[in-house]
N, C-alpha and C positions, 0 to 999 in steps of 0.2 A: 504493500499500499504506500509505503514511504518513498519507495523507488518510483512508482508511477507519478506521484506528486512532483518529485524533483525533475522528471522528464517533461512535464507539462509545459513549463515556461519555454523550454528549448524548442518544443514543437509549435508554440505560438509565435516564436521569432521567426519560423519558417513559413508563416502564413502567406498565402499569395497577396498581391497588392489589392485585388478586388475585395478580399475580406477585410483588409486594413482600411478600406474606404478610399483608396487611389484609384482613379479611373484611368485605364490604359490609354484610351482615346485622348484624354485630356493631357496625359504625360507625353504622348507623342505629338500633339498639337504644340505644346510648350516647347518641346525640343526642336520642332521645325521652325517655330517662331524665332527662337533664339539664334538658330543657324542663319535664317533669312536676315535678321538684324545684323548679324556679324558679317555676313557677306556684303550687305549694303555699306556697312561702315568701312570695310576694306576697300571696297570699289571707290567710295567717295574720297578715301584717303589718297588712293592712287590717282584718281582723276583731278583732284584739286590742283596740282601744279599746272596742268593743262589749262584747266578753267581759268586760273589766275593770269597765265600768259596770254590767253585770248583776251581776257578783260583788260589787261595793261596795254594791249595793242591798240585799243580804242581811247586811250587817254593821251593828254599832251605830256611832254617831257617833264614839265614842272610837276604836273599831278602824279605822274608815275613814280617820282621820287618822294614827293612830300605828302601825298595824299593816299594812303593805303586802303581807303574805304571803298565799299561796294557801291556807293551811290555817288554818280558824277555825271557830267554831261558828256556823252560819247561824241567822238569826232574821228573822221577818216584822215586826219592830218598826217599821221605817221605812216599809213599805207601809201598815201600819195607821195610823201617824201621817199619812201623805200622804192617805190617804183620809178621814180624820176631819177634816183641815184644809180640804179642798176637794173637792167632788163631781166625781169623775173622769168619770162617764158624761155629765154635761152639757157638759163641755169636748169629750169624744169626739164627741157628737152634733153639736156645732157644727163640728168638724173634718170629719166625714162630709158634712154638708150642704153646707158651703163648697166642699170639695175636688171632690165629685162634680157639684155644681151648676155650679161654674165650668168644669168640664171639658166638661160637656154644652153649656153656652152657648158655650164656645170652638169646639167642634166644629161646632155649627150655623152659626156665623159663617165658620169657616175652610173647610169643605168647599165651598160655592159660590165662595168667593174663590179657593181653590186650583184649582178647576175652570176658572174663567175665565182664570186666568194660565197654566194649563198646555195648554189646548186652544184658547183665544182669545186668544193673546198680542199685545200692542201694542208700540210702540217703547219704551214707558215700563214695561213689565212688570219688567225686570231692575232698573232703578232703584227701582221700588217695593218690590220684594223686599229690596234692599240697605238702603233707608231703614227698613223694618220691622224688620230685624236690628239696625241701628244703634241703635234704641231701647233694646235690652237692654244697651247700653254706658252708658247714662245712669245715674249714681248715683241710687237711689230718694229719697235725701234731698233731691235737687235739686228734686223736685216734691211733696215731702211738705206743706209749708205751703199751696200752692194747693188741693191735694186736700183737706186737712184742712179748711180754710175752706169749700170748696164743699160737702163732706159735712156740715158743721155746719150750713150755711144751708138745706140741703134735708132734714135730719133723717136722714141715713144713718149718723151716727156710732154705733158700738157696735151695728150691726145686721148680721144675716147677709147681707141683701141688698147692703149697701155693700160688705162684704168679698168677696162673690162677684163683684161687678163689678170690683174691684180685681185679683182673682186672674185673672179672665177676661182683662183687658186685659194683665196681666203675662205670661200664657202664650201669648197669641194670636200674637205673631210666630214662636214656636217651632212652634206647632201648623200655622201655615199654611206655613212652610217644609218641614216633614216631609211634610205631605200633598201639597205641590207636587212633591216629589221622587218620591213614590210614584205620583201620577197621571202624571208625565211618563214613567215606565217602562212604563206600559200602552200597548199598541199602539193607535194611532188607527184602525186598520182595523176594530176591533171596534165602536167608537162610530159609525163611518161606516156599518157594515153595519146598526146599529140605526135610524140616520136614514133609510136607504133602505127599511127596512121600515115606516116611518111613526111612529117613536118621537118623542114631544116631548122637549124638554130635560129636564123633570122625570122622565119615564119613563126616559131615558137614564141620569140620574144614580141613580135609585132601584133599577132593575132590571139596569143594566149596570156602572156605575162602582163603587157601593158593595160589591156582592157580590165583584167581582173584586179589589177592594183592601182587603177586610175586614181581612186580617191587619195591614196598615199602619196602619189607622184604629185598630185595637185597641190596637197598641203606642204610637201617638201618645197615645190617651186615657189609657193606663196611666202614661206618663211625665208627663202633665199632672196627674194625680191625685197622683203622687209630689211633683212640684214644689210644688203647692198645700198639700199635707200638711205639708211642711217649711218653708214660708215663715214667717219669724218677724218681719221688719221691719214689715210692714203691720199684722200682727195686734196687735203690741204698741203701735203708735201710733194705731191707728183703733178699737180696742175696749178695754173696761175690764172688764165683768163679764158682760153679757148674751150677747154673741156671741163671747166669748173662745174661741179653739180651744185645742188641746193645746200649742201653742208658748208661749202665754201662761200656761198652766198650769205649764209647766216653769219659766218665768222667775219665777213667784211665790214660788219656793223660794230666791231670792236676796234677802236682806234686809239692811237696814243693819247688823244684828248680825254678818253674815258669811255664808260659805257652808256650808250643812249638807250635806256630801258624800254621806252616806248617803241622806238623804231626797231630794236632788237627783237621785242616781243611780236611786233607786227611782221617782221621778216621770218621768225620761227613759226608763227601761225601759217603764213602762206606756204612754208616749206613742208610742214607736216600735214597740211590739209589734204593733198592728193593721196598720201598713203593711208590717212585714216578713213578717208571715203572708200579707198580700195579694199582696205581690211574690213570695213563694215559690210561691203557688198559681198565679200567672199568668206565671211566668217563661218557659214554653214559648211562650205567645202573644207575649210580648215579643220573645224571641229570633227568633221566626218572622216577626214583623213588621219587626223591624230588618234582617233579612236578605232581606226581600221585594224581588224584583227584582234581587238580586245576581247570580244565575246565569241566563242566558237561554238 
């Protein structure tokens, strides 16, 4: 009898939430509400610098420095001054050509490379992949001088071709790694069935591999475009006026006289606007590609 009484409280402690008066539906709703609030808070924290930059672009220089309030009289003075000082569309065209050109070149090189590593691996495949990824850990300034001298001797300084080559090599390790993971998730039985039907390697890649992994290839290409568009180090050091992209366009508003915050914000807004719109229009494809193969 005594033993039963001593065990009873332990049994009560293991009572289900329904018996203790806690509703599972209410608990799930509270958890979801908390996660939603946390997500919105993080999103607002990340977006606030962009919002403040866009806001500052509509202020005068004096208001941008002395008046940090959200209430002010908007003006297009900074945007007009920015456009009069430097041709925006010339820099924007350079960014478009270099970003999309380097992405296309990287994909043309990475697709056969990732195919061979995914479906025809050797003992050195993993080591090669790790070596390619390790090149991203090298500070770009460490190879700036030899690349600068090489480009100077072959006439590639301040050219779209030279910048496209550098951006291609810069993004190639990431592109190969992403395509490798997408190709590895593809069942080999599909490719073997194509071989049994007489498909050549080129037909196997063009008619089987590429259509089946198109979401992954699209997301990889989109990421490469974004990385190329935002790259500033190489554009500032390898270009001056002819092939300078929008990153160099932004840097031109930092002068020895100081930083012109309103004009700098207006130039930055004009520079990131195309890639923001591009990312917004392609977000579904990017999310679909990044989750490709996650559920089998």
